[in-house]
N, C-alpha and C positions, 0 to 999 in steps of 0.2 A: 433601191434594192430591197426586196421583201425580206422580212425577218423570219427565221425558221421557228418551228414549233418548239424546238429545244431551247431557243433563246427565251421565249415566253415562259416555258416551264421552269427554267433555271432562275429567272428573275421575278416570278410571280409573287413570292413571299420575301423577296430581298428588301433590305432597308432602302428607303427612298433617299437616304443621305449618301449612299455609295461609300467610297473610301473615306469620306469626310465625317463619317458617323462619330458623334462625340461620345465620351465615356458617360456612364450612367449618371444621371442627375435628377433632382426633384424639381427645382425651380430655375436655377441658373447653371448653365454649363460650366465645367471646371475652367478656371482661368479668366472668368468674367471680371473685368476691373471694377473697383468700387464706384467709379463715376458712372459706369453703365448700369450697375445695380441701383444706384440712386435715381437715375433717369427712369429705369423700368418701374421702380416703386411709384414714382409720381404718375406715370402713364397708367399703371395697373390700378392704383387707388381711385383715380377719378373716372376712368372708363368703366371699370368693373362695378364701382359703387352705383353709379347712375344706371349702367346697363342692367345689373341684377335687380335693382330696386324698380326700374321701369317694367321689367319683365315680370317681376313679382306682382306689381299692381295690375298688369294686364291679366294675369291669371286670377288675381283676387276679384277683379271686376267681371271676369268671364264666368267664374264659378258661383258668383253671388246669386244668379238667377235661380239655379236649382235649389240652393239653400233657402232662398226666399220663398220659393214655390211650396216647399214642405213645411214652411214656418208661418203660414197664414196668407200668403199671396193668393193661393188657389181659391180660398174661400172669399177673400175680399174682392177679387176681380172676377169671380165666377168662372174660373178656368177649369171647368169640369169635363171638357172634351179634349180636343187635340190642340188647344190654344198654346199650351206650353211648348209642344213640339214645333209649332209654327214660329213662336218667338225665338226658339233655338235656331231654326232654319234661317230666319231673318239675320241673326247674328252671324251664322256661318257664311251666308252669301256675302255679307259685308267683308268678312275676313278674306274671302277668296278674291274679291275685287280690289281690295285696298292696297296690297303690297306692291303691285307693279307701278302705279303712278307715284306712290310714295318713294320708292327706291330710285326712280328716275329723277324725281325732284331733288334727291339727296346730292346729285352731282351738280346741281345748280344752286340750291339753297343750303347754307351751312347746317350740318346735322345738329349743331348746338341750338339752332333756332327751330328747325323743322320738327325733329322728334319730340322735344319737350312741348313745342307748341301744339302738336296734335294730341299729345297726352293731356295737356291742359283742357282742351275742348272736350275730350271724352270723359275727363274727370267731372267737368261741369254737368255734362249730360247724365253721368252716373248719379250725381246728387239730384238732378231733376227727376230721375226715375221714382224717387220716393213719393212724388206728388201725383202719379198717374192714378186715374179713377176707373179706367177700363182698358181692355187689351188692345183696342185700336190706337190708343196713345202709346202703348208699350212697344208695338211692332216697329214703327219707324225709329224710335230711340235706340232699340237694340241693333237695328241695321246700321245706323250711323256710328254707334259705338264700335261695332265689329269692323266697320270700314276703317275707322281711325286706328283701332288697335292693330289692324293688319300691318301697319308700318313698323311696329315695335320689333318683332323677331327678326325680320329681314334687314331692317335698318341697323340694328345693333350688330348683326352678323357682318354687314358691309363695313361698318366702322372698325370692328375687330380685325377684319382682313386687311384693313388699310394701315394698321400700325405694327403688327407683329411678324416676326420671322417664323419660318416653318417649324423651328424647334420650340417655339413659344405659343403658337396659335391654338393648338389642341386643348391644352389644359385651361387656358383662359375661356375658350368657347364652352368647355365642360362646366366651369364654374357658373357661367351665364345660364347654361341650360338647366342647372340644378334649381334656379330660382322658380321655374315653373312648378316643380314638385313642392317646393316650400309654399308657394302661393296657394296651391290647391289645398294643402293641409291646413294652412292658417285660415282660409276662408271658412271651413267648417268649424274650427275652434272659435273664430270670431262670432259666428252665428250663435253658437251655444252661449258665449259670454253675454251677447246682447239680449238674448232671450231671458237670461237670468237677471239682468240688471236694468235694462232700458225699456222693456216691453210696456207700452202704455204711457211712458213718460211724455208729458206735454201733449197728451192725446195722440201720440204717434205709435203705430204698431212696431213690433220688433223688426219685422222684415223691411219696413221702410227705413228704420234707423241704420240698418246694414248698408243701404245704398248711400246714405248721408256720410257715414264714417268712411266707407271705401272711397268715395269721391274726394273727401278732404285729404286723405292720405295720398291719393293720386295727384292732386293739385300741388301739394307740398313737394313731392318728388319731382314734378315737372319744373317747379321754380328752381330747385337744386340743379337740375340739368342745364337750364339756361345759363346759370352762373359758372358751372364747373366743367361741363362736358367739352372736350377739346377739339371737336371737329375732326379733320384728318391731317396727317403730317404736312401736306402741301398747302393747307389753308389755315392751320391752327393759329388762334390768337390767344391761347390760354395764358393767363397772367402768371401762372406758376412755372412756365417753361421759359428759360432764358433763350437768347438768340443762338447760343451754342447748342442748347438742348434741341431746338427746332431743326437746326442744320444736321445734328447727329441723327435725329429720327429719320430723315430722308436718306442719309448715308447708310443706315442700317438696312433699309429696303434694297438699296443698290447692291450692298454686300450679299444680300440674300437672292439676288437675281430677279427682283420683283418690282423694279422701277415701273411706274405707271404713267400713262398719258391720261389726262382728265378733261381735255377740251371736248366740248360737245360738238358733234357733227351729225348731220341728218342721215348719214348712212349707217347710223347705229344699228338699226334693225337689220340691215343687209349684212353687217359684220356679224351680228348675233346669229342670224339664220345660217350663215356659212360656217359657224363654229360647231364642231361635233360635241363640244362640252354642253351646249344648251340642251341637246336632245338626250344624251345618255345620262346626264345628271338629273334632269327632270324626271325621266323614267325611274331612275334609282330612288328618288325621293317619293315618287308615287308608290313604289313597292314598300317603302318604309311606312307609309300611311295605311297599310293594309294589315298590319300585325294585330294580334290580340291586345298588345300594349295600349292601343288607342282607346280600348274600352275595358281594360283589365280591372280597374277598381269597381266599375259598375257591374260587370258580369260576376265578379266574386261576391259583391254585396248581394246580388240577386240569388246567387247560389246559396249563401248562408241563410238568407231570408226564406228560401223555399226548400231547404234541406229536409227531406222526409225522414232521415235517420237520426238527426241530432237537433236539439233545440238551442238556438243561439239567441242571446238577449239583443235588444236594440242597440245597446252600447257596443257589443261585439260585432254586430253587423256593420256598424258605421266605422269602427276603429281597426278591426283586424286587417281589412284591405289596405290600410295606409302603410302596412309593412312593405307593400310593393313599391311605394314611393321611396322609402328609406333604402331599400335594396338597390333601386335604380341610382340613387344619389351616390352610394358607395362605389358601384361599378362604373358609373360615368367618370368619376374622378380617377379610379385605378386604371382603366383602359386607356383613357386619354393621356395620362401621365406616361404610360408605357409607349404610346404612339409617338409622343413628342421626344421621348428619350432615345428610342431605338429606330424610329422611322419605319417600323414594321407594321404598317397600317393594315395590310391584308391579314396578318396573323390575328390581330385584335378583332377585326371584322368577322372572320370565320369562326373564332371562338364564340362571339356573341350570337352569330347565326346558329351555331350548333346548339346553344342553350335555348334559343327561341324554338328551334325544331323539336327538341326534346319535350319542352313544355307543351307545345301545341299538339304534338302527337298524343301525349297523355290525355289532353282534353278531348281530342277526337275519339279516343278509345272510350273514355268517360267512366266505364265500370271499373274503377280502381279504388284502392284503399284511401281513407281520408287523408292520411299523412302525405301520400303521393299526390293526391289531388291539390292540396294546399301548395306543395312544391311546384306542381304544374302551373298553377296560377302565377306563382312568383317567377318562374322561368319564362312562361309565355308572355308575361308582362314586361320582360327586360328588354325593351326597345330603346330605353334612354341613352345608353352609350353611343348608339349609332347616329343619333342626331348631331352632336358636335363633331363626331368623326367625319360624317358625310359633308357637313357644311364647311368645316375647315378645309377638307379636301377640295370642295368646290371653289373656295376662295383661292387656293393655290393653283388649281388648274385653269382658272380664268384670270389670273394675275397678269398685269401688263396693260389692260384696257379697263379703266374703272367703269365706263359706261356699260360695256358688255358684262362685266362682273356684276354690277348692280341689277341689270335686267335679268341675267341668268338666275341669280339668287331669288329674285322676286317671282319669276315664273315657276321655279321649282316649288316654292311655298304655295303659290296659288293652285297649281294643278294637284299638288299633294293634298291640300285642303279639300278640294273638290272630290277626290277619290275617297278621302276619309269620311266625308259627309254621306256619300253614296253607300259606303260600307256599313256605316252605322244605321242608316235609314232602312236598308233593304236586307242586309245579312245579319244584323244584330237587333231585330225588333224585340221589345220587352216581352212580347207574347211567346217568344221562343225560350224564355228563361225556364229552368236554369241551364239546360244542356247546350243551347245555341248550336245545334247540329250544322246548319248552313254556314254560320259565321266561322266556327272553328275549322271546318273543312276548307273553306275558301282561304282563310288566313294561312293554313298549312301549305296550300298550293302556291300562294303568293310568296311565302318565305322561301320555298324551294326555288321559285323563279328568281328571287333576289340573290340567292347563292350563285346562280348562273350569271346574272346581270353584273354583279360586282366584279366578276372575273373579266367580263368584257370591258368595263371601265378601266380596270388595271392594265389590260392589254393595250388599250388605246393610249393610256398614259405612257407606257413603255415605248410604244411606237413614236409618240411625240418627242419623248426624251431622246431617243436614238436619232431621230431626224434632226433635232437641234444640235446634238453633238456632231453629227456628220456635216451639217452646214457650217458650224463653227470651225471644224477641221479644214473644210474646203476654203473658207475665208483666210485661215491662217496660212495654208499652203499657197494661196494666191498672193498674199502679202509677201511671203518669203520669196516667191518666184519673181515678183516685181522688183524686189530689192536686189536680187542677183543679176537681173537684166540691166540694172542701172549702170551706165558707162561713165566712168570718171574721165573727163576730158582734160589732158594736161594743159597747163596755162599757156605753154608755147603754141599749142594748136588753136588757142582762142585769139592769137595775135597779140597777146599781152607779154611783153618782154621785161 
């Protein structure tokens, strides 16, 4: 039976928790017993410490190339043409190709071994980058590092979705996402510190020291992950979880209606192709990768550097745009706590999209006062909260089949990365600075498209939920009818006296 438009309109912004919506809470719902809080503390500490540190090193190692380029690599490797762009492209291609095989392997190989193992290898390659003498050595290293790093984001997202209830997942995913902004900021600060203290030490240039230091940090965190990362609830061998803890972790997922099958079968791709989630979530993530937020720091830096009306120092050019990162961190946490607490995901999404639209419209208009323009960069760059909201949503919508969930999360990331690379290459070339007419207009159109698409995702979610309730009701009625039809035969009629 088809659902009416009034049903969709009534429930579009409704809480996904329905009548079971909990009272407002920050971390634990009211009534959570102390034993559950203790268990969650252990899970949170070891999953989030490794997850955040691994994602931090991913962005540290991703950002170090641009920092090295402006700190001596350009001259030492004679990168006076488009060599830097080609190195970035090699890295981007690796990141596009890496997530799908990595996430599929996660359902075979314990995450405790696979994710830190891949991180260990990219850490070694990061250290090896210090020794390159020409760009032809740099290109394959950056491709392989990008390929290995592609496992980090989707792999940790898969593990997060394996452990937490729907009232818990958003804020944990948000904390994980914040590590990217911290890593980007720290990379620049680290470069400045190295320039001041290690340049020329032992005959090694500062930009080469950065790769050595970043690589050592990465290897240490990988070793931590091998020891402490807990895999998934169905396969965990974490020494800090008792047998009762492990059993309770699985019970929690059953209580949340998210018990999963994890056995691999070769019809995985057929199951994925038949799922509507694969298509709509991938397109949603592709839309997310078209916002100004993907290039916000860079385009604001270029505006400040090329501002004809004001003179900005080099310090201001490099540091003022970092306010976008801090703004994102605050809003990532606030909006995702709101979603976890209320279940009103669409309200949070639409608020974020409204802010994106406002900021992007202002940038398209361009001829606006300085204060409004700074606010426009901040608003147009506020894409951060949508990342954990969309990925936690994807984890919930694909729950029940770990293989399909892993593949969907990976395909989302790969296609989104491809779109982002195309956007940056063709719609945000540095030659268009500072106005970026093509890029801002394209981003505005895509944000408008995302507003429509997210409504479609919610409508399909409502249809799936209604279908499940209807099926459960039919099964209950069938069971009741079968019980009523059962005839109790008197003992006498059975020939037993």
